[in-house]
N, C-alpha and C positions, 0 to 999 in steps of 0.2 A: 467442616467444609463439605458441601453436597457433591455427589458424584459429577454433576454438570460443572460445578466450579473447579473441581480437581482436573477434569478433562480440559477445561479452558486454560488452566495455569500449565498443564503438561504441553498442550499445543503451543502456547506462547513460548515456552522454554525451549521446545524443539526448533522453533522458527529462529529464536536468538541464536542457538548453537549453529543452525545451518547458515545464518548470515554470517556469523564469525568465521566459520570454515570456508565458506565460499568467496566472501568478500574482504575478510580480514578485520572486521570490526563488530561491535555488539549490536549496532543499528545502522540503518541507512542515514538517519540524521546526523549521527556522530561521524559518519564517513564523509559528510558534506555534499552528498549527492543532491541535485536539485529536486525538491519534492519529497526528499527523503523522510522529514517528519511526518508528512501526510501519510506515506506509505506505512511507516511504523505504526502510527495511530490506526490506520485501516486494518493492518494485520492483527493488532491487538483487539480492535474492536470485533472483528470476525471470529477470533478465537474465544471471545466472550459472548458471541451471539448478539451483539448490539448493531442496531441499524443507524448509522451516521453517514454523513457525506463522504467520509474517508472510507469506511468499509464499502459503501456503494461503488465508489470510484475504483477501489482495489478489485472488486468484483467485476466491474465493467472491464477493467484492463487485465484481467486474470490471464487470458490466454498469452498475451504479449509478455507479461511479467514472468510467467512460468518459462517461457522460452529463454528469457534472460537470466534464469537461475533463482527467481524469487520464490520462496515457498509459500505459495497460495494454496491452501487446502479447500476449506469450505467457502462456497461463494453464496451470495444472495441472489434470489430469483429476480428477473426483469430489473436489473440495475439501472439501465438507461432511463426507463420511465420513472422509476422510484427516485433516482437522484434528481431528475428535472422536477418532479413534483415536490420533493423536499425543498429544493432551491426556490421554486415559486412561492411556497409558503413563507420562507425566511427572506427572500430577496425582491419579491414582488416582480415589477417590470424589468429588473436586471437579471431575472432568472436565466435567460437565453445566454447572455454574456458570461455570467458566472459559470454556467455548465461548460461552456467552450473553454474557460480559463482552467477549470478542473481538468478537462481533456488534455490541454496543452501541457499542463503541469506534469501529468502521468506519462505523456509522450516523452517529455524532456528527461524524466526520471529513467524510463525504460531505455532511451538512447544512452545515457550516461552508464547504465548497467551493462549494456552491450560493449561500450567501450572499455569498461573496467575488465570485463570478461575476456574480450579479445586481446587486451593488453597483458592479461595475466597478473596485474597488479592493481592495487588501489591507489591511485595517485591524486585524488581529491584531498585537499587539505581543509579540515574542518576548522581551523583557526583563522 
């Protein structure tokens, strides 16, 4: 395993530990938070240096996510433009609608994190 791969694995493991300590579960998806699967994927992609819609959306929402206790370390440059360009390639004329859907999903996730943090408990049921 290369040094870069070891660093990525260590970052991802640290994020999982932080999520468990802060929110009470191993991942946001398992906690049942809206958009949790996308945030989990984006955090993993960022840790491994991959550019995906999820990693770009996490990068875009990083300031808000950090305020809500989400461990966002490295972010990608110019995520707004890059996410829209990526969606333009894959979604064509629907890129604007898909871009707005990504934003709404991450706002919903951040709002849910705030409620969990303020309540001091994880009350979302993943089942």
